[in-house]
Phi, psi and omega in degrees: 000140178269139175251127178258109182257119183206175172250114187304333181276350181284128183293324177296319178296319179297318178297318180294319179296319178298318180298315178300315181296315180298328181266009176054044179261120181285141179205159173262128182272138178220122180279117185291339180279319183270340181222067187289153182299142176279166176303317182294318178297312181299318178298315179294317179296320178300311180299315183292324183291326185076007182268157173296145185300329181299337179291346179274355180272137176279085187291345177264001182282152180297320181296317179302315182290317183293334178272359180056040184290338176304321181270338183271326184302318182303333182267355184271145175283164177297322179299316179292323178296318179296317178300316180297312179303324184285350182280333185203121180301336181288349175278342187271134177296142183219162358284164173245137174240114187246118176246181181299324184232018179206157172220124175253131183247122184081164182254108172237106188308316181299318179294319179293317180297317180296315181293320184265359175051054175263158179270000000 
């Protein structure tokens, strides 16, 4: 089962959810604000994604900006970044699409289409 992790008020998340529904892709919905990812989940998703950990940060979010993370992240260890991400779902880039062997971060229709092999 695919898990769709998003913030329902986010317009990009709404667009991604609509795309999943239109393409008849079954998923489990998870609100990132009320059920934010755990440290263990984030570590596993990071490993599975193959992406640099900084790609998991919501760089356009108010919390990211208010914490001045643009300047702080370069000096942080991956362990510290994971701990920080696990404290608040609003720090995490969304939507996330989590499958058994893949994790997609953010909504790029071409990437989602390629991974899920829709026409």
